[in-house]
C-alpha positions, 0 to 999 in steps of 0.5 A: 499484446495481449496478456491474460490475467495470470500474466499481468498479475505476474508482471504487477507482482515483480514491478512491485517488488522492485520500489519494496526492496529499494525503500527497505534499503533506505530504511537499513533493512537487514540483508537477509530480510530483503527478499522477504521485502520484495515478496511482501511488496509483490504479494500485497500489490498482487492482491490488490490487483486482484480485488481490483480486478474482481471489482473491490473498490480501491480503498477496500483492496487496499485495506485487505491487501495491507492487512495481509502484508501485515499478518504475514510481516508479523509472521516473519518477525517472529520466525526470524526475531525482528521486529514486524516493520523490518518485513511490512512497512517497505512492503505496503510502499508500492501501494502508496497513491501517488498518482492521486497525490499529484493530481490533487496537488496539481488541481490545488495549483490550479485553483490557486492560479486560475481561480475556482471553478467546478471541474477544478474543485471536484478534481481536488476534491475527489483525488484528495479524498480518494488519496486520504482514504487510500492511506488511512487504509494503509495505516489500519492495514499496518495496525491491524496485527498490533492491534489484535495481538498485541494488547495489554488489555481484552477487547471487551 
């Protein structure tokens, strides 16, 4: 089955909405905000999917997508008189690099069990650094509106 880019994007967005709603439920997000969490997760993951498709590195794509989700969450928070984290935190969770974290931990265990080899060390460091920078991009993207809008002192 050959899906077009639009079909893969729609599937990616629908699949990303599921964990966004699941984590929103875990975080006790109000019922009326669950749809917005799903939409935010779909927008963020879909944007990152498109950026990756056009050759943007995953770290930068994650930063841009998390920033967009965060700005949209601030808009929704002002519109519905809620805290921005109600909409943003659950929406960026589908972008957490779980596979890379698993790969890094698995390589670390193998390093401990088999001893240091170049292949294992390269696998561990590569997966760990990529995971670290993606997670840092998520944190920076979530912090963008707070750094730009909610400052008490001017930037310069």
